[in-house]
C-alpha positions as CSV (number, residue, x, y, z in Angstrom):
1,M,-29.8,21.4,7.2
2,S,-27.9,21.4,3.8
3,T,-24.7,19.7,3.2
4,A,-21.6,21.7,1.6
5,P,-19.2,20.1,-1.0
6,I,-15.9,19.5,0.8
7,S,-14.1,20.9,-2.3
8,S,-16.1,24.1,-2.5
9,L,-13.6,26.4,-0.7
10,E,-11.2,28.7,-2.8
11,D,-7.9,26.9,-3.8
12,P,-5.2,28.3,-1.5
13,M,-2.7,28.1,-4.3
14,E,-5.1,29.8,-6.9
15,S,-2.9,33.1,-7.1
16,M,0.3,30.8,-7.7
17,A,1.1,30.1,-11.2
18,F,2.5,26.7,-12.0
19,E,6.3,26.4,-11.9
20,A,7.7,25.2,-15.3
21,P,10.2,22.6,-14.1
22,D,13.7,22.4,-15.4
23,P,13.6,19.2,-17.2
24,R,17.0,17.9,-15.9
25,A,17.3,19.6,-12.6
26,S,19.5,18.5,-9.8
27,H,19.1,19.0,-6.2
28,D,20.6,17.9,-2.8
29,V,17.2,16.6,-1.9
30,V,14.1,15.8,-3.5
31,V,10.9,16.0,-1.2
32,V,8.0,13.7,-2.7
33,G,4.8,14.9,-1.3
34,G,4.0,18.4,-0.4
35,G,1.5,17.8,2.8
36,V,2.6,19.2,6.2
37,A,5.4,16.6,6.8
38,G,7.1,17.1,3.6
39,L,6.8,21.0,3.7
40,S,8.1,20.8,7.3
41,A,11.3,18.9,6.0
42,A,11.7,21.0,3.1
43,L,11.6,24.3,5.2
44,T,13.9,22.9,7.7
45,L,16.5,21.8,4.7
46,V,16.5,25.2,3.1
47,R,17.2,27.0,6.2
48,A,20.2,24.6,6.6
49,G,21.5,25.6,3.3
50,V,20.4,22.2,1.4
51,S,19.0,22.6,-2.1
52,V,15.7,21.2,-2.1
53,C,12.8,20.5,-4.8
54,I,9.2,19.4,-3.7
55,L,7.0,17.3,-5.8
56,E,3.3,17.2,-5.2
57,R,0.7,15.1,-7.0
58,T,-2.2,17.6,-6.4
59,D,-2.9,21.1,-7.0
60,Y,-3.9,21.5,-3.4
61,S,-7.6,22.2,-4.3
62,A,-8.9,18.6,-3.3
63,W,-10.1,17.9,0.2
64,R,-7.6,16.8,2.9
65,P,-8.1,15.1,6.2
66,G,-7.0,16.9,9.6
67,E,-9.0,19.8,11.0
68,T,-7.7,20.7,14.5
69,L,-4.3,22.3,15.5
70,S,-3.7,21.6,19.0
71,P,-2.1,24.6,21.1
72,V,1.4,22.9,21.0
73,A,0.9,22.0,17.2
74,F,0.0,25.8,16.6
75,A,3.2,26.8,18.5
76,E,5.4,24.7,16.5
77,L,3.7,25.8,13.2
78,R,4.3,29.4,14.1
79,Q,7.8,28.5,15.0
80,L,8.4,26.8,11.6
81,L,7.2,29.8,9.7
82,A,9.2,32.3,11.8
83,P,10.4,34.9,11.4
84,E,7.2,35.7,9.3
85,S,4.2,36.1,11.6
86,L,1.3,33.1,11.1
87,E,-1.9,34.9,9.9
88,T,-4.7,33.3,11.4
89,D,-7.1,34.7,9.0
90,G,-9.7,31.8,7.9
91,F,-8.7,29.9,11.1
92,L,-11.4,29.2,13.8
93,E,-10.0,29.6,17.5
94,S,-10.5,26.2,19.2
95,H,-11.6,26.4,23.0
96,G,-10.9,22.7,23.8
97,L,-12.2,19.2,23.6
98,E,-15.7,17.6,25.0
99,A,-15.6,13.8,24.9
100,T,-18.3,11.3,25.9
101,W,-15.9,8.4,26.4
102,G,-16.2,5.8,29.3
103,S,-19.1,7.4,30.8
104,E,-22.7,8.7,29.7
105,Q,-21.5,12.0,30.6
106,P,-19.1,14.3,28.5
107,H,-15.8,15.4,30.0
108,H,-14.7,18.6,29.2
109,H,-10.7,19.7,28.6
110,S,-10.2,23.4,28.1
111,F,-7.4,25.0,26.0
112,L,-7.9,28.3,28.2
113,T,-5.3,27.5,30.8
114,N,-3.0,25.9,28.2
115,P,0.7,27.5,28.2
116,Y,0.7,27.5,24.5
117,G,-2.5,29.5,24.1
118,S,-5.7,28.2,22.3
119,G,-6.0,25.6,19.6
120,W,-7.3,26.5,16.1
121,H,-9.9,24.5,13.8
122,V,-8.5,25.0,10.4
123,E,-9.4,24.1,6.8
124,R,-6.6,21.5,5.9
125,R,-6.0,22.9,2.3
126,R,-5.6,26.3,3.5
127,L,-2.9,25.1,6.2
128,D,-1.0,23.1,3.6
129,G,-1.3,25.8,1.1
130,L,0.0,28.5,3.6
131,L,3.2,26.5,4.2
132,A,3.6,25.6,0.2
133,S,3.6,29.4,-0.3
134,H,6.2,30.2,2.3
135,A,8.3,27.4,1.0
136,R,7.9,29.5,-2.5
137,S,8.8,32.5,-0.9
138,L,12.2,31.0,0.1
139,Q,12.8,30.1,-3.5
140,V,11.9,26.3,-3.0
141,P,10.9,24.8,-6.4
142,L,7.5,23.2,-5.8
143,W,6.1,21.3,-8.8
144,R,2.1,20.8,-8.2
145,S,0.3,18.3,-10.3
146,T,3.3,16.0,-10.5
147,C,3.7,12.2,-10.3
148,V,6.8,10.4,-9.7
149,T,6.8,7.8,-12.5
150,H,10.1,6.0,-11.7
151,L,12.9,5.9,-9.1
152,E,16.5,4.7,-9.7
153,R,19.7,4.5,-7.7
154,E,22.3,6.1,-9.7
155,G,25.6,6.1,-7.9
156,H,25.3,7.4,-4.5
157,G,22.1,9.3,-5.5
158,W,18.9,9.1,-7.3
159,R,17.5,9.8,-10.7
160,V,13.9,10.5,-10.6
161,N,11.4,10.6,-13.3
162,V,8.2,12.6,-13.0
163,R,5.2,13.4,-15.2
164,T,4.2,17.2,-14.9
165,P,1.2,19.2,-16.5
166,R,4.0,20.2,-19.0
167,G,5.2,16.8,-19.8
168,P,8.0,14.5,-18.5
169,A,11.0,15.6,-16.5
170,E,13.9,14.1,-14.9
171,L,15.6,15.0,-11.5
172,R,18.8,14.0,-9.8
173,C,19.4,14.3,-6.1
174,E,21.8,12.9,-3.3
175,A,18.5,11.8,-1.1
176,L,15.0,11.6,-1.0
177,V,12.2,12.6,1.4
178,D,9.1,10.1,1.4
179,A,6.2,12.3,2.3
180,T,3.6,10.3,0.3
181,G,1.3,9.4,3.2
182,R,0.3,5.6,3.8
183,S,1.5,4.7,0.2
184,A,4.9,5.4,1.3
185,Q,5.8,5.3,-2.3
186,V,9.7,5.6,-2.1
187,A,10.1,3.3,1.0
188,R,8.2,0.7,-1.0
189,Q,10.3,1.3,-4.1
190,S,13.2,0.8,-1.8
191,G,11.9,-2.9,-0.7
192,M,10.5,-1.6,2.6
193,R,7.3,-3.3,4.0
194,R,4.5,-1.8,5.8
195,R,2.8,-3.4,9.0
196,D,-0.8,-2.8,10.0
197,W,-2.3,-3.1,13.3
198,D,-6.0,-2.8,12.7
199,A,-8.3,-1.8,9.6
200,L,-9.5,1.7,11.1
201,C,-11.4,3.7,8.5
202,S,-13.0,7.3,8.5
203,V,-16.2,8.4,7.0
204,S,-16.7,12.2,6.9
205,G,-19.2,14.5,5.8
206,V,-19.3,18.4,5.8
207,I,-22.6,20.3,6.4
208,D,-23.5,24.0,7.5
209,R,-23.0,24.2,10.9
210,P,-26.3,24.2,12.8
211,A,-27.3,27.1,15.0
212,G,-27.3,24.9,18.1
213,F,-23.7,24.1,17.5
214,Q,-21.9,27.3,18.3
215,Q,-19.3,26.3,20.9
216,Q,-15.8,26.1,19.2
217,H,-14.8,22.8,20.8
218,L,-13.8,19.4,19.2
219,V,-16.7,17.0,20.3
220,V,-16.3,13.1,20.5
221,E,-18.6,10.4,21.3
222,A,-18.3,6.8,21.6
223,T,-20.7,4.4,20.2
224,P,-21.3,0.8,19.9
225,Q,-19.9,0.7,16.4
226,G,-17.0,3.0,16.9
227,W,-16.6,6.7,17.7
228,W,-17.7,10.1,16.1
229,Y,-16.2,13.4,16.2
230,A,-17.5,16.6,15.0
231,A,-15.1,19.9,14.3
232,P,-16.4,23.2,13.5
233,L,-14.7,24.5,10.3
234,P,-14.3,28.1,9.0
235,E,-16.8,29.7,6.8
236,G,-19.7,28.2,9.2
237,R,-19.2,24.7,8.4
238,L,-18.9,21.3,10.4
239,I,-17.3,18.2,9.7
240,L,-18.7,15.0,11.0
241,T,-16.5,11.8,11.1
242,L,-17.3,8.1,12.1
243,L,-14.5,6.1,12.5
244,S,-14.4,2.2,12.8
245,D,-13.2,-0.8,11.2
246,V,-13.8,-1.4,7.7
247,D,-15.8,-4.6,8.1
248,V,-18.0,-2.9,10.9
249,L,-18.6,0.0,8.4
250,Q,-19.5,-2.4,5.8
251,R,-22.1,-4.6,7.9
252,Y,-23.9,-1.4,8.9
253,G,-24.0,0.1,5.4
254,A,-22.1,3.3,6.9
255,L,-19.8,3.7,3.8
256,Q,-23.0,5.1,2.0
257,P,-24.8,8.1,3.2
258,A,-28.0,6.4,4.2
259,G,-26.3,3.9,6.7
260,W,-23.9,6.7,7.8
261,R,-26.9,8.7,8.6
262,A,-28.6,6.0,10.4
263,L,-25.6,5.4,12.8
264,F,-25.3,9.1,13.5
265,S,-28.9,9.3,14.5
266,A,-28.2,6.8,17.1
267,T,-25.9,8.9,18.9
268,R,-26.8,10.9,22.0
269,H,-25.0,14.0,22.4
270,L,-23.9,14.6,18.9
271,R,-27.4,14.3,17.7
272,E,-28.6,16.8,20.5
273,R,-26.2,19.2,19.3
274,V,-26.6,18.9,15.5
275,G,-30.0,17.8,15.0
276,E,-31.4,15.6,12.4
277,L,-29.4,15.5,9.1
278,E,-31.0,15.9,5.7
279,A,-29.7,14.0,3.0
280,V,-25.9,13.9,2.7
281,S,-25.0,13.2,-1.0
282,R,-21.2,12.9,-0.6
283,L,-19.0,11.5,1.9
284,Q,-15.2,11.2,2.1
285,V,-14.0,7.7,3.1
286,R,-10.2,7.1,4.1
287,R,-8.3,4.4,5.6
288,C,-6.4,5.5,8.5
289,E,-5.1,2.1,10.1
290,T,-2.3,2.3,12.8
291,S,0.5,1.1,10.7
292,R,4.2,1.8,10.3
293,L,7.1,0.8,7.8
294,E,9.6,-1.7,9.1
295,H,12.3,1.1,9.0
296,A,11.6,4.9,8.3
297,A,15.0,5.5,6.8
298,G,17.3,3.7,4.5
299,A,20.3,4.5,2.3
300,G,19.7,7.7,0.8
301,W,16.0,8.0,1.9
302,V,14.0,9.0,4.8
303,A,10.2,8.6,5.6
304,V,8.1,11.4,7.5
305,G,4.5,11.9,8.5
306,D,2.2,9.1,7.6
307,A,4.7,7.4,5.2
308,A,6.7,6.6,8.3
309,A,3.8,5.6,10.5
310,M,0.2,6.2,10.9
311,W,-1.5,7.0,14.1
312,D,-5.2,6.6,15.1
313,P,-7.0,10.0,14.8
314,L,-7.8,9.7,18.4
315,S,-4.5,10.9,19.2
316,S,-5.2,14.1,17.4
317,S,-1.5,14.4,16.6
318,G,-1.6,14.0,12.7
319,I,-0.3,17.5,12.2
320,L,2.0,17.5,15.1
321,K,3.7,14.4,14.0
322,G,4.0,15.7,10.6
323,L,5.7,18.8,11.8
324,R,8.2,17.0,14.1
325,T,9.0,14.2,11.8
326,G,9.7,16.3,9.0
327,R,11.8,18.4,11.1
328,A,13.7,15.5,12.6
329,A,14.3,13.8,9.2
330,A,15.5,17.0,7.8
331,R,18.3,17.2,10.7
332,A,19.3,13.8,10.0
333,L,19.6,14.3,6.3
334,C,21.8,17.2,6.9
335,A,23.9,15.1,9.3
336,A,24.0,12.4,6.7
337,L,24.9,14.5,3.7
338,G,27.7,16.0,5.9
339,G,29.2,12.5,6.3
340,S,27.6,11.0,9.4
341,S,27.2,7.4,8.7
342,G,24.5,6.8,11.5
343,A,22.2,9.7,11.3
344,L,19.5,8.1,9.1
345,E,19.7,4.8,11.4
346,D,19.3,6.9,14.5
347,Y,16.4,8.8,13.1
348,A,14.7,5.3,12.2
349,R,15.4,3.9,15.6
350,Q,13.8,6.9,17.2
351,E,10.7,6.9,15.1
352,A,10.4,3.0,16.1
353,E,10.7,3.8,19.9
354,E,8.0,6.6,19.4
355,F,5.6,4.3,17.8
356,T,5.9,1.8,20.6
357,R,5.1,4.5,23.1
358,Y,2.0,5.7,20.9
359,L,0.7,2.1,21.0
360,S,0.9,1.8,24.5
361,A,-0.9,5.3,25.0
362,R,-3.3,4.1,22.3
363,H,-4.5,1.0,24.1
364,A,-4.6,2.8,27.4
365,H,-7.2,5.3,26.0
366,Y,-9.3,2.7,24.3
367,T,-9.6,0.7,27.7
368,L,-11.2,3.7,29.3
369,E,-14.3,2.6,27.1
370,Q,-15.6,-0.5,28.5
371,R,-19.3,-0.1,28.1
372,W,-19.4,-2.2,24.6
373,A,-16.4,-4.6,25.4
374,G,-18.5,-7.4,23.3
375,E,-18.7,-5.4,20.3
376,D,-16.2,-6.2,17.6
377,F,-14.8,-2.9,17.4
378,W,-14.1,-2.3,21.1
379,Q,-13.3,-6.0,21.6
380,R,-10.5,-5.8,19.1
381,R,-9.0,-2.5,20.7
382,L,-9.3,-4.3,24.3
383,A,-7.2,-7.1,23.1
384,A,-4.6,-5.1,21.1
385,S,-2.1,-5.1,23.8
386,S,-1.5,-9.0,23.3
387,L,-0.6,-8.5,19.8
388,E,2.9,-9.0,18.7
389,P,4.6,-6.1,16.4
390,G,3.1,-6.3,13.0
391,Q,0.4,-8.8,13.9
392,T,-3.1,-7.6,12.8
393,L,-6.2,-7.7,14.7
394,S,-7.6,-10.2,12.1
395,E,-4.9,-12.6,12.4
């Protein structure tokens, strides 16, 4: 079984030429980050008549995490792109979930009776590129390969200095959307702190999908060291991901291919489905700790998606959360730009309340798995309900 480089797929933005920026542009809102959350915010804003510019530090060719659209996420994505139809060419229909969790036997959850229809397995770069192309079709400036080098308040607005492939440029705007992921660049620049609840990390490899893995399901399996998931990808590929705390991954050498393969070989159902792995030369390691900003908005800025709060991938809500927070933040910004003084504070309060509900659901799901309650990873999750807000599991 051979491995496939994660960056081997065609760049979804390949046909789109780089847009030379106006070196002294001015917009109502600048969105920093061109992922799902930022693009959701930008599309909502432009449809409300707000002038928007998107700054994206990549060219959309690098690997991005997030491979499954739940039925409700797909429905919201389709609504976001309306009235244009959502082309699913290159997507792979998802029939449901199979989880070995809290029991030696797998449990099945089918999407066949879901009122929103089936889910979809996607290549994340393709999904983000699809949204980016739609934004460009609405005449939204999108500066790729562009990094913010300096932010400064200027009156009631902002001055934004950036570095582009064509050289430095400067923008002015009334408000900023922070869609920079866990780095939360805009929020941190505004003095906002981030609070962590754990040290979760994902280690992923992409392989050619084996003949024995034909079911189009997301497969999850709990193990003593953490949990694995396998998701089929378009073009005959399969992503395998191990999630655990950084110190546990280091202890077992799982940040390197040999240790990662050894832990995979200790799985039961996944190993039966996938078979023995040949040498895996490349892994993608990504921190994905549960965390959030103290406040998801401030004077002239609002955070969306992972910049506002990061949820455990166990929730399978990353894409859906990005779509929803982008839309909610855009509506709050429209109200704020229209003179509503409490709109951004209301958004921040609602995000904090949603995070509290997420923490409760996260704890309830982890407590379903009691087989390895004495192992570090599981012991920490079972004890999580006793933590004060902002207190990490290592404290």
